[in-house]
C-alpha positions in Angstrom: -19.8 21.9 -35.3 -19.4 18.9 -33.0 -17.9 19.8 -29.7 -14.8 18.1 -28.7 -15.1 15.7 -25.7 -13.1 16.9 -22.8 -10.1 14.6 -22.5 -8.7 13.8 -19.1 -5.0 14.7 -18.9 -2.3 11.9 -18.8 -1.0 11.1 -15.3 2.3 12.5 -16.4 0.8 15.8 -17.4 -1.1 16.1 -14.0 2.1 15.3 -12.0 4.2 17.9 -14.1 1.4 20.5 -13.5 1.7 19.9 -9.7 5.5 20.3 -9.8 5.2 23.6 -11.6 2.5 24.8 -9.0 4.9 23.7 -6.1 7.7 25.8 -7.9 5.4 28.8 -7.9 4.7 28.3 -4.2 8.4 28.5 -3.5 8.4 32.2 -4.9 5.5 33.2 -2.6 6.0 31.5 0.7 9.0 32.5 2.9 11.4 29.9 3.8 11.5 28.2 7.3 13.1 25.5 9.3 12.9 23.8 12.7 15.8 23.8 15.0 16.4 21.6 18.0 16.9 23.7 21.1 18.3 21.9 24.2 18.2 23.3 27.8 20.2 20.5 29.3 17.3 18.5 30.5 15.0 18.3 27.4 14.9 19.2 23.8 12.3 21.1 21.7 11.8 22.2 18.2 11.9 25.9 17.6 10.8 27.4 14.3 12.8 30.0 12.4 12.3 32.0 9.2 15.1 31.6 6.7 15.6 32.8 3.2 13.5 30.7 0.7 15.0 29.2 -2.3 12.7 29.8 -5.3 12.6 26.9 -7.7 12.5 27.6 -11.4 14.6 25.6 -13.9 15.0 23.1 -11.0 11.5 21.7 -12.0 13.6 19.7 -14.6 16.3 18.4 -12.2 13.4 17.5 -9.8 12.7 14.5 -12.0 16.3 13.1 -11.6 16.2 13.7 -7.9 12.8 12.1 -7.5 14.0 9.1 -9.4 17.0 8.7 -7.1 14.8 9.3 -4.0 12.3 6.6 -5.0 15.0 4.2 -6.5 13.9 1.4 -4.1 10.3 1.4 -5.1 11.2 1.8 -8.8 13.4 -1.1 -8.9 10.8 -3.1 -6.8 8.1 -2.3 -9.3 10.4 -3.5 -12.2 11.2 -6.7 -10.4 7.5 -7.4 -9.7 6.6 -6.8 -13.2 9.4 -9.0 -14.5 8.6 -11.9 -12.0 4.9 -11.9 -12.7 5.4 -11.8 -16.5 7.2 -15.2 -16.1 4.4 -16.5 -13.9 1.8 -15.4 -16.3 3.6 -16.9 -19.3 3.2 -20.2 -17.6 -0.5 -19.5 -17.3 -0.3 -20.5 -13.7 -2.4 -17.5 -12.5 -5.0 -18.4 -15.2 -5.2 -21.9 -13.9 -5.5 -20.7 -10.4 -8.2 -18.2 -11.1 -10.1 -20.8 -13.1 -9.9 -23.3 -10.2 -10.9 -20.6 -7.7 -14.0 -19.5 -9.7 -15.0 -23.2 -10.1 -14.7 -23.7 -6.3 -16.9 -20.5 -5.5 -19.5 -21.5 -8.0 -19.6 -24.9 -6.2 -20.4 -23.1 -2.9 -23.5 -21.6 -4.5 -25.3 -24.8 -3.9 -25.6 -23.9 -0.3 -28.8 -21.8 0.1 -27.4 -19.4 2.9 -24.2 -18.7 0.9 -26.2 -18.1 -2.2 -28.5 -15.7 -0.4 -25.7 -13.7 1.0 -23.6 -13.9 -2.2 -20.4 -16.0 -2.5 -18.6 -13.2 -4.3 -19.6 -10.8 -1.4 -18.0 -13.2 1.1 -14.9 -13.5 -1.0 -14.6 -9.8 -1.3 -15.1 -9.2 2.4 -12.6 -11.8 3.6 -9.9 -10.6 1.2 -10.4 -6.9 2.4 -10.3 -7.8 6.1 -7.2 -9.8 5.6 -5.3 -6.9 3.9 -6.8 -4.4 6.3 -5.3 -6.5 9.2 -2.0 -6.5 7.5 -2.1 -2.7 7.3 -3.1 -2.4 10.9 -0.6 -4.8 12.4 2.7 -4.3 10.5 1.9 -1.3 8.3 1.6 -3.0 4.9 2.0 -0.4 2.1 4.7 -1.1 -0.5 3.8 -4.7 -0.4 0.4 -4.0 -1.9 2.0 -3.3 -5.3 2.8 -7.0 -5.6 -0.6 -8.2 -4.5 -2.4 -5.9 -6.9 -1.0 -7.7 -9.8 -2.8 -10.9 -8.5 -6.1 -9.4 -7.3 -6.9 -7.2 -10.3 -7.3 -10.2 -12.7 -9.3 -12.0 -10.0 -11.7 -9.1 -9.8 -12.0 -8.8 -13.6 -12.7 -12.6 -13.7 -15.4 -12.2 -11.1 -17.2 -9.6 -13.3 -15.9 -6.5 -11.6 -13.3 -3.9 -12.6 -9.8 -2.9 -11.8 -11.0 -0.4 -9.2 -12.6 -3.2 -7.3 -9.3 -5.1 -7.6 -7.3 -2.1 -6.2 -9.8 -1.7 -3.4 -9.4 -5.4 -2.2 -5.7 -4.9 -1.6 -4.6 -1.2 -1.6 -7.6 0.5 -0.2 -8.2 -2.2 2.4 -4.5 -2.1 3.5 -4.4 1.6 3.8 -7.7 1.8 5.6 -6.1 -0.6 8.0 -3.0 1.5 8.1 -5.1 4.5 9.0 -7.0 2.8 11.7 -4.2 0.7 13.0 -3.8 -0.8 16.4 -0.2 -1.9 16.2 1.3 0.0 13.2 4.9 0.6 14.2 5.4 3.3 11.5 2.6 5.5 12.7 1.5 4.6 16.2 4.9 3.3 17.4 6.9 6.4 16.2 4.3 9.0 17.2 3.7 7.5 20.8 7.5 7.3 21.3 8.0 11.0 20.5 4.9 12.0 22.6 6.3 10.1 25.5 3.4 7.5 25.7 3.6 3.8 26.5 4.0 1.9 23.3 0.7 0.9 21.6 -1.3 2.1 24.6 -5.0 2.9 23.9 -5.3 -0.2 21.7 -8.9 -0.8 22.8 -10.3 2.3 21.3 -8.1 2.0 18.3 -9.5 -1.5 17.7 -13.0 -0.1 17.7 -12.0 2.7 15.2 -10.5 0.0 13.0 -13.8 -2.0 13.0 -15.9 1.1 12.2 -13.6 2.1 9.4 -13.7 -1.3 7.9 -17.4 -1.6 7.9 -17.6 1.7 6.0 -15.0 0.6 3.6 -16.6 -2.8 2.9 -20.1 -1.3 2.4 -18.6 1.3 0.1 -16.7 -1.2 -2.1 -19.6 -3.7 -2.1 -22.1 -1.2 -3.3 -19.8 -0.1 -6.1 -18.9 -3.7 -7.1 -22.7 -4.6 -7.3 -23.3 -1.7 -9.6 -20.4 -2.7 -11.9 -21.4 -6.4 -11.8 -24.9 -5.4 -13.0 -23.7 -3.0 -15.7 -20.0 -3.1 -16.5 -20.5 0.0 -18.6 -21.0 2.1 -15.4 -17.3 1.4 -14.5 -15.3 4.7 -15.2 -12.4 2.5 -16.2 -14.3 0.3 -18.7 -12.1 1.3 -21.6 -8.9 1.0 -19.6 -9.9 -2.5 -18.4 -9.9 -3.8 -22.0 -6.3 -4.7 -21.3 -7.3 -6.9 -18.2 -10.3 -8.4 -20.0 -8.2 -9.6 -23.0 -5.8 -11.1 -20.5 -8.5 -12.9 -18.7 -10.1 -14.0 -22.0 -6.7 -15.6 -22.9 -7.6 -18.0 -20.2 -10.3 -19.5 -22.4 -7.5 -21.0 -24.5 -7.3 -24.6 -23.5 -4.6 -25.0 -20.8 -2.6 -28.1 -21.3 -1.8 -29.5 -17.9 1.6 -31.1 -17.8 4.8 -31.5 -15.7 8.1 -31.3 -17.7 11.2 -32.7 -16.2 12.5 -29.1 -15.6 9.7 -28.7 -13.0 11.4 -31.3 -10.8 14.8 -29.4 -11.3 13.1 -26.2 -10.0 11.6 -28.2 -7.1 14.9 -29.6 -5.9 16.7 -26.2 -6.3 14.1 -24.6 -4.2 14.0 -27.4 -1.6 17.8 -27.3 -1.1 17.8 -23.5 -0.9 15.0 -23.6 1.8 17.0 -26.4 3.7 20.0 -24.1 3.8 17.8 -21.2 4.8 16.3 -23.3 7.6 19.8 -24.0 9.1 20.8 -20.3 9.2 17.3 -19.0 10.3 16.2 -21.7 12.6 14.9 -19.3 15.1 12.3 -16.8 14.1 11.0 -13.9 16.3 7.8 -12.6 15.1 7.1 -9.0 16.1 3.5 -7.9 16.3 3.2 -4.4 17.7 5.2 -4.3 20.9 4.9 -8.1 21.4 7.4 -10.6 20.2 6.9 -14.4 19.6 9.8 -16.7 19.4 9.0 -19.5 17.0 12.0 -21.9 17.0 11.3 -24.1 13.9 9.0 -21.8 11.8 11.2 -21.9 8.7 12.0 -25.6 8.9 8.3 -26.4 9.2 7.5 -24.1 6.2 10.3 -26.0 4.2 8.7 -29.4 5.1 5.3 -28.0 4.1 6.7 -26.8 0.8 8.4 -30.3 0.2 5.0 -32.0 0.6 2.8 -29.5 -1.2 5.3 -28.8 -3.9 5.6 -32.5 -4.7 1.8 -33.0 -4.8 1.3 -29.9 -7.0 4.1 -31.1 -9.5 2.3 -34.4 -9.7 -0.7 -32.5 -10.8 0.7 -29.9 -13.2 3.5 -27.4 -13.4 0.8 -24.6 -13.4 -0.1 -25.6 -9.9 3.5 -25.9 -8.8 4.2 -22.4 -9.9 1.1 -21.2 -8.0 2.6 -23.2 -5.1 5.8 -21.1 -5.5 3.8 -18.0 -5.5 1.9 -19.0 -2.3 5.2 -19.7 -0.4 6.6 -16.5 -1.8 3.8 -14.6 -0.1 4.2 -16.7 3.1 7.9 -16.0 3.3 7.2 -12.3 2.5 5.1 -12.1 5.6 7.6 -14.0 7.8 10.4 -12.0 6.5 8.7 -8.6 7.1 7.5 -9.5 10.5 10.3 -11.8 11.7 13.4 -10.4 10.1 12.6 -6.8 9.3 12.7 -7.3 5.5 12.0 -4.3 3.2 12.0 -3.6 -0.4 15.5 -5.1 -1.1 14.8 -8.5 0.4 11.2 -8.6 -1.0 12.6 -7.7 -4.5 15.1 -10.6 -4.2 12.3 -12.9 -3.2 10.1 -12.2 -6.2 13.1 -12.3 -8.6 13.7 -15.8 -7.3 10.1 -16.6 -7.9 10.4 -15.5 -11.5 13.6 -17.4 -12.2 12.4 -20.6 -10.5 9.0 -20.4 -12.4 10.9 -20.0 -15.7 13.1 -23.1 -14.8 9.9 -25.0 -14.0 8.4 -24.2 -17.3 11.4 -25.6 -19.1 12.6 -22.2 -20.4 16.3 -21.8 -21.3 18.5 -19.2 -19.5 18.1 -16.9 -22.6 14.3 -17.3 -22.6 14.0 -16.6 -18.9 16.0 -13.3 -19.4 13.8 -12.4 -22.3 10.6 -13.0 -20.3 12.0 -10.9 -17.5 12.9 -8.1 -19.8 9.4 -8.2 -21.4 7.7 -7.9 -17.9 10.0 -5.0 -16.9 9.3 -3.2 -20.1 5.6 -3.8 -19.8 5.5 -2.1 -16.3 8.2 0.6 -17.1 5.5 3.4 -17.2 4.4 2.5 -13.6 8.0 2.8 -12.4 8.6 6.1 -14.2 5.6 7.8 -12.8 6.7 7.1 -9.2 9.9 9.0 -9.9 8.1 11.9 -11.4 5.7 12.2 -8.4 8.6 12.3 -6.0 9.7 15.5 -7.8 6.7 17.4 -6.2 8.2 16.8 -2.7 11.8 17.6 -4.0 10.7 21.1 -5.2 8.9 21.9 -1.9 11.8 20.7 0.3 14.5 22.5 -1.7 12.5 25.6 -1.8 12.6 25.5 2.0 8.8 26.1 2.3 7.4 22.8 3.8 8.3 23.8 7.4 6.9 27.3 6.9 3.5 25.9 5.8 3.5 23.6 8.8 4.3 26.4 11.3 1.6 28.7 9.9 -1.0 26.0 10.1 -0.1 25.3 13.7 -0.7 28.9 14.6 -4.3 28.3 13.6 -4.8 26.0 16.7 -4.4 28.9 19.1 -7.6 29.9 20.8 -9.7 27.2 19.1 -10.8 25.4 22.2 -10.3 21.6 22.9 -12.6 20.2 20.2 -11.5 22.9 17.6 -7.9 22.5 18.4 -8.0 18.8 18.0 -9.9 19.2 14.7 -7.3 21.7 13.6 -4.6 19.2 14.4 -6.4 16.6 12.4 -6.8 18.9 9.4 -3.1 20.0 9.6 -1.9 16.3 9.6 -4.2 15.6 6.7 -3.0 18.5 4.7 0.7 17.8 5.4 0.2 14.2 4.3 -0.6 15.4 0.8 2.9 16.8 0.5 4.8 14.6 2.9 3.3 11.0 2.7 6.0 9.4 4.8 4.5 8.6 8.2 7.9 8.5 10.0 9.1 11.7 8.6 5.7 13.5 9.4 5.8 12.2 13.0 9.4 13.5 13.5 8.3 16.9 12.3 4.8 17.3 13.8 4.7 15.4 17.1 7.3 17.5 18.9 5.1 20.5 18.3 1.6 18.9 18.7 2.3 16.8 21.9 3.4 19.8 24.1 0.7 22.0 22.7 -2.0 19.4 23.4 -1.0 19.7 27.1 -1.6 23.4 27.1 -5.2 23.1 25.6 -6.3 20.1 27.8 -6.2 17.4 25.0 -4.6 14.2 25.8 -1.4 13.3 24.0 -3.1 10.0 23.0 -5.8 11.9 21.2 -3.1 13.9 19.4 -1.5 10.7 18.3 -4.8 9.4 16.9 -5.3 12.7 15.0 -1.8 12.3 13.5 -2.8 8.6 12.7 -6.0 9.3 10.9 -4.5 12.4 9.2 -1.6 10.4 7.9 -3.7 7.4 6.6 -6.8 8.6 4.8 -5.2 10.9 2.2 -2.6 8.4 1.3 -5.3 7.0 -1.0 -5.6 10.2 -3.0 -2.3 12.2 -2.9 -0.2 12.2 -6.0 2.9 12.4 -4.0 2.4 8.8 -2.7 4.8 6.6 -4.6 2.8 3.5 -3.6 -0.6 4.9 -4.8 0.9 6.1 -8.2 2.6 2.7 -8.6 -0.6 0.7 -8.0 -2.7 2.8 -10.2 0.0 2.5 -13.0 0.0 -1.2 -12.7 -3.8 -1.3 -12.8 -3.8 1.1 -15.7 -6.2 3.5 -13.9 -5.7 7.2 -14.8 -5.1 9.3 -11.8 -7.9 11.6 -12.7 -10.5 8.9 -12.8 -9.2 7.4 -9.5 -9.5 10.8 -7.9 -13.0 11.3 -9.0 -14.0 7.8 -7.8 -12.1 7.8 -4.5 -12.9 11.4 -3.4 -16.4 10.8 -2.0 -14.9 7.9 0.0 -12.0 9.9 1.4 -14.5 12.7 2.4 -16.6 10.2 4.3 -13.5 8.8 6.1 -12.4 12.4 7.0 -15.8 13.1 8.5 -15.9 9.8 10.4 -12.3 10.3 11.5 -13.2 13.6 13.1 -16.4 12.1 14.8 -14.0 9.3 16.2 -11.7 11.9 17.6 -14.5 13.6 19.7 -15.0 10.8 22.3 -11.4 11.0 23.2 -12.2 14.5 24.6 -15.5 13.9 26.3 -15.3 10.3 27.7 -12.8 8.5 29.9 -11.1 5.8 27.9 -8.2 3.5 28.8 -5.0 4.9 27.5 -6.5 8.4 26.8 
């Protein structure tokens, strides 16, 4: 009798199982909460046991509450899917990838580049760029949009969807973990710990460089293996979807410029001109530094006017690519200059979809139909984000998260400086699995960790670094991370296969993170 092949559970099944496990925990672990105590001069958090709230049938309501909690990301995913469906329908990305691959092949005529590998250089530069974004302004949710672009590129270069996800998501989150100026981790944690904002940047820069070297080597080794033998990819079957999309590119692209392309061009130009009047001054924030750039938006508008005109003269495909390029530019400017978040970014991509549809000559009904098709195609990715949020809902409503935190903090007592710092690191790492929000975790843990570090002779800066590493690495593996689940769903990578692939990498990062913490105890360093 032939044995049945073990089938990996669907991501939905895995998440539902974790929700049930979380519900069981609420029956076992006593409830607890942290209460602010003030003595008139300072405030501290004091832990108190309370009655727990066992969760049973609530596992079903957790889905609804998870959806409402992650409504922003869910809508964002739907808008991204809808917009890129329109862009893809114009075959703009196909044309862009074809041009890019033609350009990289041309570089192979240079002996030095051929020896190093043009593809390797491309992969490294893309990873460094997104890692820098993660390190400087905490790029996270934004990677969802970029994944849609870079996965087809990776497939076209002979790699797989895991490499595509690594280029943007993994790179950005390694940068997030080893950040120098990330306001969502370092900024909040240092403020709570009473440290000068972004102090200790010199050692953090060294950590960022070391972590990036490890990441680049790990990804390049894997990419080389897949390039030589695509069947060695754990997602070879799942990537059939992407390979078929890339193969469609072989269909002859008819380069042309319909009159509607000029209509889209003038609508965009007028809109940007109005935007330039209202947002003439732009203050870019990088860490604790601000840079006032008076005419940034007007300059970008002029640049669009010139490049958009030239691209339209060439073909509507390149004009839509130009729209996409400036969408990304304004995304970065909006996030760093105006504090944009998911709402504004969603509006930006929705405008991209509509303007691309107009440029292609679609009627209003056709644009709506394309947007609906895109949203429908990516719906499962949006659904899984809401389901994953149900895990946190159960643990919070069961009143057990703070108890788990408190019990782990007791493990630091009597462990010595190195041991206590290591325990802090492990606590932050574990907590990140159930509370992936950096700001929420900092608010809960730093008021406890910072004073405790004074008692055991560990600098508060080292405690912040332990929080930073603990918060960052496991973002790439925890099923409670809405961004991770969204990216995997878009990439069509089953969570179980991703877990198996990324686990060795995460273990390496965890060990390296601990080794990078030790010098903060035994050596004199600026800011520590």
